[in-house]
DRENDO-258119 format. One line per 5 residues: number of its first residue (from 0); for each residue x, y, z of N, C-alpha, C. Coordinates in pm, whole numbers, always signed. Example, Ala and Ser with C-alpha at 12.3 -4.5 7.8 and 13.67 -1.06 7.14 Angstrom:
0	+1319/-569/+780/+1230/-450/+780/+1320/-330/+780 | +1285/-225/+708/+1367/-106/+714/+1290/+3/+787
This chain:
0	+6407/+3968/+12989/+6537/+4027/+13014/+6559/+4025/+13167 | +6686/+4023/+13192/+6725/+4001/+13334/+6725/+4149/+13413 | +6765/+4138/+13540/+6770/+4262/+13627/+6889/+4346/+13586 | +7003/+4283/+13533/+7117/+4374/+13490/+7158/+4341/+13352 | +7217/+4435/+13295/+7254/+4432/+13155/+7387/+4482/+13127
5	+7472/+4413/+13046/+7604/+4447/+13007/+7629/+4454/+12861 | +7693/+4548/+12812/+7723/+4573/+12668/+7858/+4540/+12645 | +7898/+4438/+12549/+8042/+4406/+12539/+8077/+4435/+12393 | +8183/+4503/+12362/+8224/+4511/+12225/+8338/+4395/+12207 | +8353/+4356/+12071/+8445/+4263/+12041/+8407/+4136/+12104
10	+8281/+4097/+12105/+8228/+3984/+12172/+8228/+3861/+12094 | +8274/+3862/+11969/+8263/+3751/+11885/+8379/+3657/+11898 | +8475/+3684/+11983/+8590/+3594/+11989/+8667/+3616/+12108 | +8760/+3528/+12146/+8870/+3566/+12245/+8812/+3613/+12385 | +8883/+3721/+12430/+8845/+3783/+12558/+8700/+3832/+12565
15	+8655/+3879/+12463/+8511/+3932/+12445/+8417/+3817/+12472 | +8439/+3713/+12407/+8356/+3589/+12410/+8357/+3545/+12561 | +8475/+3541/+12625/+8484/+3493/+12759/+8422/+3591/+12859 | +8411/+3718/+12836/+8351/+3811/+12920/+8193/+3791/+12907 | +8149/+3775/+12782/+8001/+3744/+12751/+7961/+3616/+12836
20	+8043/+3506/+12825/+8003/+3392/+12891/+8005/+3410/+13047 | +8108/+3488/+13094/+8106/+3503/+13247/+7970/+3584/+13302 | +7936/+3681/+13227/+7810/+3760/+13268/+7687/+3678/+13245 | +7686/+3606/+13145/+7562/+3524/+13113/+7556/+3417/+13223 | +7656/+3358/+13263/+7661/+3252/+13369/+7599/+3315/+13491
25	+7618/+3440/+13515/+7556/+3502/+13642/+7415/+3554/+13606 | +7363/+3521/+13513/+7211/+3554/+13480/+7190/+3699/+13412 | +7292/+3774/+13367/+7274/+3900/+13319/+7233/+3902/+13182 | +7166/+4002/+13121/+7137/+4016/+12987/+7267/+4078/+12928 | +7306/+4006/+12814/+7433/+4033/+12758/+7423/+4093/+12618
30	+7473/+4215/+12595/+7476/+4261/+12458/+7605/+4216/+12396 | +7600/+4147/+12284/+7712/+4095/+12207/+7732/+4181/+12096 | +7830/+4258/+12079/+7848/+4337/+11960/+7984/+4313/+11903 | +7995/+4310/+11773/+8123/+4273/+11708/+8109/+4335/+11561 | +8225/+4365/+11510/+8220/+4402/+11364/+8186/+4283/+11271
35	+8196/+4165/+11321/+8147/+4035/+11267/+8028/+4005/+11319 | +7907/+4021/+11249/+7773/+3997/+11312/+7767/+3848/+11334 | +7807/+3758/+11235/+7782/+3619/+11243/+7857/+3572/+11372 | +7969/+3613/+11398/+8049/+3567/+11522/+7971/+3610/+11650 | +7914/+3735/+11659/+7836/+3759/+11769/+7712/+3680/+11786
40	+7654/+3639/+11681/+7525/+3555/+11675/+7570/+3415/+11734 | +7681/+3364/+11683/+7728/+3237/+11721/+7748/+3219/+11871 | +7824/+3337/+11918/+7847/+3330/+12074/+7720/+3344/+12159 | +7623/+3430/+12102/+7495/+3430/+12176/+7426/+3297/+12176 | +7430/+3214/+12067/+7368/+3090/+12061/+7436/+2993/+12166
45	+7570/+3013/+12173/+7643/+2931/+12267/+7616/+2946/+12412 | +7607/+3080/+12446/+7596/+3099/+12590/+7446/+3100/+12635 | +7353/+3120/+12556/+7206/+3103/+12590/+7172/+3213/+12669 | +7053/+3218/+12734/+7005/+3322/+12827/+6975/+3432/+12741 | +6922/+3543/+12812/+6881/+3665/+12744/+6999/+3744/+12683
50	+6997/+3764/+12543/+7095/+3831/+12480/+7046/+3928/+12374 | +7132/+4024/+12334/+7100/+4124/+12224/+7226/+4116/+12158 | +7218/+4099/+12010/+7338/+4103/+11930/+7330/+4215/+11830 | +7447/+4253/+11780/+7446/+4360/+11684/+7594/+4367/+11618 | +7605/+4439/+11518/+7732/+4457/+11450/+7752/+4610/+11417
55	+7882/+4656/+11450/+7913/+4782/+11412/+8066/+4798/+11436 | +8114/+4909/+11371/+8267/+4951/+11388/+8276/+5037/+11500 | +8353/+5007/+11602/+8357/+5104/+11714/+8428/+5240/+11675 | +8485/+5249/+11562/+8543/+5372/+11531/+8443/+5471/+11481 | +8314/+5411/+11461/+8205/+5497/+11396/+8100/+5546/+11515
60	+8100/+5670/+11538/+8014/+5709/+11653/+7866/+5677/+11623 | +7832/+5701/+11500/+7689/+5677/+11460/+7657/+5526/+11491 | +7751/+5438/+11462/+7738/+5290/+11499/+7713/+5271/+11640 | +7786/+5339/+11721/+7778/+5338/+11867/+7637/+5380/+11923 | +7599/+5498/+11861/+7458/+5551/+11899/+7353/+5456/+11868
65	+7359/+5398/+11749/+7248/+5313/+11700/+7240/+5180/+11798 | +7364/+5132/+11821/+7364/+5003/+11890/+7315/+5028/+12036 | +7369/+5134/+12090/+7327/+5152/+12241/+7176/+5187/+12253 | +7126/+5261/+12154/+6975/+5291/+12160/+6906/+5161/+12144 | +6945/+5083/+12053/+6871/+4941/+12031/+6886/+4858/+12160
70	+7007/+4856/+12218/+7030/+4772/+12342/+6952/+4820/+12453 | +6947/+4951/+12479/+6874/+4998/+12600/+6726/+5001/+12571 | +6681/+5001/+12440/+6546/+4980/+12417/+6494/+4850/+12460 | +6576/+4738/+12438/+6549/+4615/+12468/+6556/+4584/+12626 | +6662/+4648/+12691/+6688/+4612/+12827/+6629/+4715/+12922
75	+6623/+4843/+12885/+6574/+4940/+12976/+6694/+5003/+13067 | +6805/+4956/+13046/+6920/+4995/+13132/+7053/+4959/+13073 | +7162/+5024/+13128/+7304/+4995/+13085/+7383/+4981/+13227 | +7397/+4877/+13281/+7465/+4861/+13396/+7622/+4871/+13378 | +7663/+4794/+13276/+7810/+4784/+13260/+7825/+4806/+13104
80	+7917/+4883/+13075/+7983/+4892/+12944/+8133/+4840/+12945 | +8151/+4727/+12858/+8294/+4679/+12851/+8339/+4708/+12712 | +8448/+4798/+12714/+8511/+4833/+12591/+8631/+4734/+12570 | +8584/+4627/+12493/+8692/+4515/+12476/+8749/+4515/+12333 | +8679/+4569/+12242/+8716/+4552/+12093/+8862/+4611/+12085
85	+8949/+4534/+12017/+9084/+4590/+12000/+9154/+4492/+11889 | +9264/+4560/+11823/+9334/+4506/+11731/+9486/+4528/+11753 | +9581/+4446/+11695/+9705/+4463/+11730/+9792/+4436/+11587 | +9895/+4516/+11572/+10003/+4482/+11471/+10125/+4480/+11543 | +10217/+4393/+11505/+10347/+4382/+11566/+10465/+4381/+11470
90	+10585/+4409/+11512/+10700/+4407/+11424/+10770/+4545/+11441 | +10870/+4562/+11357/+10950/+4674/+11349/+10858/+4797/+11322 | +10872/+4899/+11402/+10800/+5018/+11379/+10801/+5073/+11236 | +10926/+5084/+11179/+10947/+5144/+11062/+10900/+5055/+10941 | +10865/+4927/+10962/+10833/+4839/+10861/+10674/+4810/+10859
95	+10608/+4872/+10948/+10467/+4853/+10964/+10399/+4977/+10883 | +10314/+4962/+10788/+10258/+5080/+10722/+10181/+5173/+10810 | +10200/+5302/+10797/+10119/+5381/+10868/+9966/+5369/+10883 | +9915/+5332/+10780/+9768/+5306/+10778/+9731/+5183/+10880 | +9815/+5086/+10891/+9791/+4978/+10974/+9805/+5039/+11128
100	+9900/+5134/+11153/+9914/+5186/+11286/+9808/+5276/+11324 | +9773/+5357/+11221/+9658/+5446/+11243/+9532/+5371/+11291 | +9508/+5250/+11231/+9390/+5175/+11256/+9388/+5124/+11394 | +9508/+5079/+11443/+9529/+5042/+11579/+9483/+5147/+11675 | +9526/+5269/+11653/+9487/+5372/+11744/+9338/+5404/+11730
105	+9294/+5399/+11618/+9141/+5422/+11588/+9065/+5331/+11667 | +9092/+5200/+11652/+9003/+5091/+11718/+9031/+5100/+11864 | +9158/+5093/+11918/+9189/+5069/+12052/+9162/+5190/+12132 | +9185/+5318/+12083/+9169/+5437/+12160/+9045/+5508/+12129 | +9027/+5550/+12001/+8896/+5622/+11955/+8777/+5540/+11988
110	+8793/+5410/+11969/+8679/+5323/+11990/+8631/+5328/+12136 | +8726/+5321/+12220/+8696/+5337/+12378/+8634/+5471/+12402 | +8694/+5575/+12348/+8654/+5717/+12369/+8521/+5730/+12308 | +8487/+5681/+12192/+8346/+5676/+12132/+8252/+5617/+12227 | +8286/+5508/+12275/+8191/+5419/+12349/+8167/+5489/+12488
115	+8252/+5538/+12554/+8236/+5620/+12676/+8151/+5733/+12648 | +8178/+5801/+12549/+8098/+5935/+12507/+7960/+5901/+12476 | +7935/+5811/+12389/+7805/+5777/+12343/+7712/+5696/+12454 | +7788/+5640/+12540/+7709/+5562/+12651/+7674/+5650/+12767 | +7739/+5749/+12781/+7716/+5833/+12901/+7570/+5864/+12936
120	+7483/+5903/+12846/+7352/+5928/+12884/+7278/+5803/+12949 | +7316/+5687/+12898/+7244/+5570/+12947/+7327/+5517/+13080 | +7450/+5539/+13092/+7508/+5509/+13220/+7464/+5608/+13337 | +7439/+5728/+13308/+7383/+5835/+13400/+7244/+5773/+13445 | +7168/+5723/+13360/+7024/+5677/+13386/+7019/+5552/+13467
125	+7135/+5486/+13475/+7134/+5357/+13551/+7226/+5358/+13681 | +7163/+5365/+13795/+7229/+5379/+13918/+7333/+5275/+13936 | +7453/+5310/+13991/+7550/+5220/+14012/+7630/+5167/+13885 | +7614/+5233/+13773/+7677/+5188/+13639/+7828/+5186/+13650 | +7892/+5101/+13561/+8027/+5099/+13555/+8075/+5100/+13399
130	+8199/+5132/+13389/+8273/+5103/+13261/+8394/+5032/+13284 | +8414/+4935/+13206/+8535/+4850/+13227/+8610/+4860/+13093 | +8732/+4913/+13070/+8810/+4920/+12952/+8920/+4815/+12959 | +8933/+4751/+12845/+9048/+4656/+12833/+9173/+4735/+12788 | +9272/+4736/+12897/+9399/+4799/+12868/+9498/+4689/+12844
135	+9617/+4696/+12887/+9725/+4597/+12873/+9843/+4635/+12961 | +9916/+4528/+12990/+10045/+4551/+13075/+10141/+4629/+12991 | +10110/+4628/+12854/+10203/+4712/+12777/+10186/+4862/+12798 | +10081/+4888/+12867/+10050/+5041/+12905/+10149/+5082/+13012 | +10206/+4977/+13084/+10297/+5021/+13193/+10425/+5075/+13137
140	+10474/+5021/+13030/+10594/+5062/+12973/+10598/+5017/+12834 | +10615/+5105/+12735/+10606/+5062/+12589/+10702/+4957/+12554 | +10652/+4858/+12467/+10730/+4758/+12433/+10770/+4751/+12285 | +10900/+4753/+12259/+10946/+4736/+12123/+10879/+4612/+12045 | +10843/+4646/+11921/+10770/+4547/+11843/+10612/+4564/+11854
145	+10568/+4637/+11966/+10424/+4665/+11983/+10405/+4818/+12014 | +10475/+4898/+11936/+10477/+5040/+11977/+10338/+5108/+11962 | +10280/+5079/+11855/+10133/+5151/+11833/+10028/+5099/+11941 | +10054/+4967/+11950/+9950/+4891/+12042/+9978/+4942/+12185 | +10100/+4947/+12226/+10134/+4997/+12367/+10087/+5147/+12378
150	+10103/+5221/+12284/+10056/+5361/+12291/+9919/+5369/+12301 | +9844/+5285/+12227/+9698/+5297/+12245/+9648/+5261/+12381 | +9712/+5157/+12438/+9671/+5105/+12571/+9714/+5196/+12687 | +9824/+5259/+12660/+9856/+5363/+12762/+9761/+5476/+12756 | +9721/+5510/+12641/+9618/+5625/+12637/+9482/+5583/+12698
155	+9451/+5460/+12674/+9317/+5400/+12749/+9327/+5404/+12893 | +9462/+5369/+12947/+9478/+5383/+13080/+9467/+5520/+13137 | +9508/+5621/+13065/+9503/+5761/+13108/+9360/+5804/+13107 | +9287/+5768/+12993/+9148/+5800/+12979/+9072/+5749/+13099 | +9102/+5623/+13128/+9025/+5561/+13238/+9046/+5642/+13377
160	+9162/+5678/+13402/+9191/+5756/+13529/+9110/+5897/+13520 | +9114/+5961/+13412/+9044/+6077/+13394/+8887/+6073/+13423 | +8836/+5973/+13353/+8681/+5956/+13354/+8640/+5907/+13496 | +8726/+5816/+13558/+8689/+5777/+13691/+8685/+5888/+13782 | +8765/+5982/+13782/+8763/+6101/+13856/+8652/+6197/+13825
165	+8637/+6221/+13695/+8541/+6311/+13635/+8400/+6274/+13661 | +8368/+6145/+13650/+8231/+6092/+13668/+8204/+6044/+13802 | +8288/+6063/+13892/+8261/+6015/+14022/+8142/+6081/+14081 | +8117/+6212/+14061/+7998/+6271/+14117/+7868/+6220/+14052 | +7885/+6155/+13937/+7760/+6102/+13863/+7736/+5954/+13903
170	+7823/+5902/+14004/+7803/+5766/+14052/+7834/+5657/+13945 | +7922/+5697/+13844/+7961/+5607/+13753/+8116/+5571/+13773 | +8135/+5444/+13803/+8273/+5392/+13813/+8341/+5358/+13682 | +8476/+5398/+13667/+8544/+5358/+13547/+8665/+5295/+13595 | +8694/+5170/+13529/+8817/+5109/+13561/+8870/+5036/+13430
175	+8986/+4984/+13444/+9049/+4915/+13331/+9122/+4786/+13383 | +9134/+4704/+13298/+9218/+4563/+13336/+9338/+4560/+13249 | +9449/+4521/+13304/+9579/+4516/+13248/+9635/+4380/+13241 | +9615/+4285/+13157/+9679/+4159/+13144/+9801/+4168/+13066 | +9890/+4077/+13086/+10003/+4056/+13010/+9961/+3975/+12883
180	+10034/+3886/+12834/+9993/+3809/+12711/+9886/+3698/+12744 | +9787/+3694/+12664/+9659/+3607/+12687/+9651/+3517/+12569 | +9630/+3382/+12606/+9613/+3277/+12498/+9493/+3291/+12419 | +9498/+3382/+12312/+9389/+3403/+12203/+9456/+3403/+12079 | +9377/+3415/+11979/+9421/+3428/+11836/+9519/+3544/+11821
185	+9491/+3648/+11891/+9573/+3768/+11868/+9716/+3737/+11902 | +9743/+3638/+11985/+9877/+3608/+12014/+9962/+3556/+11896 | +9894/+3520/+11797/+9972/+3475/+11669/+10041/+3601/+11612 | +9988/+3718/+11605/+10057/+3827/+11563/+10163/+3875/+11654 | +10129/+3864/+11793/+10246/+3898/+11884/+10353/+3815/+11870
190	+10337/+3686/+11855/+10446/+3599/+11838/+10531/+3618/+11721 | +10477/+3667/+11616/+10552/+3701/+11504/+10639/+3827/+11510 | +10596/+3913/+11588/+10658/+4041/+11584/+10718/+4098/+11707 | +10701/+4031/+11825/+10747/+4088/+11958/+10799/+3978/+12038 | +10941/+3982/+12057/+11003/+3885/+12120/+10978/+3876/+12279
195	+10911/+3985/+12327/+10885/+3985/+12467/+10784/+3858/+12496 | +10694/+3822/+12414/+10601/+3725/+12429/+10676/+3583/+12457 | +10787/+3572/+12358/+10874/+3448/+12383/+10941/+3448/+12509 | +10992/+3549/+12561/+11071/+3569/+12679/+10989/+3544/+12797 | +10867/+3605/+12799/+10778/+3603/+12923/+10687/+3474/+12918
200	+10652/+3432/+12795/+10555/+3320/+12778/+10415/+3365/+12796 | +10326/+3284/+12775/+10182/+3307/+12794/+10114/+3227/+12892 | +10068/+3291/+13007/+10028/+3223/+13115/+9882/+3260/+13160 | +9829/+3343/+13079/+9674/+3378/+13103/+9590/+3340/+12997 | +9460/+3294/+13045/+9361/+3259/+12947/+9253/+3370/+12936
205	+9174/+3359/+12835/+9069/+3462/+12824/+8978/+3454/+12947 | +8956/+3347/+12998/+8868/+3336/+13115/+8925/+3403/+13239 | +9060/+3400/+13243/+9128/+3472/+13355/+9088/+3627/+13346 | +9103/+3687/+13235/+9082/+3815/+13216/+8929/+3833/+13232 | +8845/+3752/+13178/+8693/+3785/+13194/+8657/+3781/+13356
210	+8728/+3701/+13430/+8707/+3699/+13585/+8746/+3831/+13635 | +8853/+3891/+13589/+8885/+4035/+13633/+8797/+4121/+13601 | +8740/+4115/+13480/+8642/+4216/+13429/+8512/+4207/+13516 | +8470/+4081/+13547/+8363/+4065/+13618/+8388/+4130/+13765 | +8492/+4103/+13830/+8530/+4163/+13955/+8521/+4321/+13955
215	+8587/+4371/+13853/+8589/+4524/+13816/+8446/+4577/+13811 | +8356/+4499/+13751/+8219/+4546/+13719/+8115/+4529/+13839 | +8158/+4441/+13929/+8047/+4414/+14026/+8090/+4426/+14172 | +8222/+4434/+14200/+8270/+4450/+14335/+8271/+4596/+14373 | +8281/+4617/+14501/+8277/+4753/+14558/+8402/+4830/+14495
220	+8367/+4952/+14460/+8450/+5032/+14376/+8589/+5043/+14448 | +8704/+5010/+14379/+8839/+5003/+14425/+8898/+5143/+14426 | +8987/+5176/+14517/+9052/+5305/+14514/+9130/+5322/+14401 | +9199/+5213/+14345/+9284/+5225/+14216/+9197/+5165/+14112 | +9187/+5251/+13997/+9099/+5201/+13883/+9166/+5095/+13798
225	+9293/+5073/+13817/+9373/+4982/+13734/+9370/+4847/+13794 | +9316/+4739/+13740/+9314/+4606/+13784/+9411/+4528/+13707 | +9520/+4480/+13777/+9633/+4401/+13714/+9586/+4261/+13722 | +9619/+4190/+13601/+9574/+4056/+13567/+9689/+3963/+13571 | +9708/+3870/+13656/+9817/+3770/+13653/+9939/+3824/+13742
230	+10009/+3714/+13792/+10115/+3741/+13878/+10232/+3809/+13803 | +10251/+3784/+13671/+10354/+3853/+13597/+10349/+4000/+13583 | +10215/+4048/+13563/+10172/+4183/+13551/+10187/+4253/+13677 | +10151/+4184/+13792/+10156/+4246/+13919/+10320/+4254/+13961 | +10388/+4160/+13924/+10521/+4171/+13958/+10605/+4269/+13874
235	+10565/+4275/+13749/+10625/+4393/+13662/+10589/+4534/+13710 | +10458/+4551/+13751/+10418/+4677/+13795/+10496/+4705/+13936 | +10503/+4617/+14016/+10569/+4639/+14147/+10718/+4674/+14126 | +10786/+4598/+14033/+10917/+4624/+14009/+10936/+4774/+13949 | +10852/+4813/+13862/+10856/+4948/+13800/+10825/+5061/+13894
240	+10751/+5024/+13995/+10708/+5122/+14103/+10833/+5161/+14188 | +10916/+5059/+14218/+11034/+5080/+14310/+11161/+5095/+14239 | +11169/+5054/+14117/+11301/+5067/+14032/+11319/+5205/+13976 | +11443/+5252/+13956/+11459/+5364/+13879/+11430/+5350/+13736 | +11403/+5457/+13658/+11353/+5458/+13530/+11460/+5381/+13436
245	+11593/+5413/+13459/+11688/+5350/+13370/+11687/+5196/+13377 | +11661/+5151/+13504/+11658/+5006/+13521/+11532/+4939/+13456 | +11428/+5016/+13463/+11298/+4957/+13403/+11327/+4954/+13242 | +11391/+5061/+13189/+11413/+5057/+13050/+11504/+4951/+13014 | +11609/+4932/+13098/+11700/+4805/+13065/+11629/+4673/+13064
250	+11543/+4653/+13171/+11472/+4530/+13179/+11376/+4511/+13056 | +11304/+4603/+13026/+11207/+4593/+12908/+11285/+4568/+12779 | +11388/+4632/+12766/+11473/+4624/+12649/+11521/+4484/+12627 | +11580/+4429/+12757/+11625/+4287/+12745/+11518/+4189/+12720 | +11406/+4203/+12784/+11284/+4117/+12756/+11242/+4109/+12611
255	+11250/+4238/+12556/+11199/+4259/+12423/+11290/+4226/+12320 | +11425/+4217/+12343/+11526/+4194/+12246/+11515/+4296/+12130 | +11514/+4436/+12176/+11490/+4527/+12082/+11591/+4535/+11960 | +11708/+4472/+11986/+11807/+4492/+11880/+11778/+4382/+11766 | +11681/+4297/+11784/+11648/+4197/+11675/+11543/+4246/+11592
260	+11481/+4366/+11614/+11363/+4408/+11537/+11393/+4503/+11417 | +11518/+4523/+11395/+11573/+4589/+11282/+11564/+4742/+11294 | +11555/+4788/+11415/+11539/+4933/+11435/+11683/+4993/+11459 | +11720/+5121/+11417/+11843/+5174/+11464/+11848/+5194/+11603 | +11979/+5177/+11662/+11992/+5187/+11807/+12044/+5334/+11838
């Protein structure tokens, strides 16, 4: 095992896979965890180097406890926890079954909360440890067609702020990364249900996000825990910072073409 160890959820594909590859390239021991055990093992074989693989559902606290115990038994440390696992449903809010929307909140928010809570003892035991949560540019302003997803990511953003302040005295840094649309398989669902993706286009790769996660995990702790990924996200954030609320609402509405989603106005 190497000197540093990172635990990545949702590591079987997309952004999680790219994150695992980035840390492995730097010589870290990488924990690849995914609800799909075979996918995690495939990625581990691809990246080589010291790895630990496992499968669990991030909505299950017991799964978290068992996975973290096994990982730290193998590595002796937990330098970085990357809460990457996430799902998405898109389309008109009233047409998406509640069970599907509840699942989005369970995975994207409760999964992150579970991970932070269960990992805390191991993070405290590793000097200079970090947590990096995957948020989204949709956390900056809720997007029509992605209501539950945006709500989950806004909550992750708030949780990140709270824990970064609360755990400061423990020496644990907590940050998140906020990309706009990323070229992964998840974009298939976005393209079917949210016109904002068609308006703005897809200009980020999984590798772009992985590089930002690497910076958040290894660079000197930033004053702002929120790491914006890509020029579009940075431009959107800057505009919302200086623009009045009504203008932000107008712009997001125009980009999202909310009237095409079948919702009452």
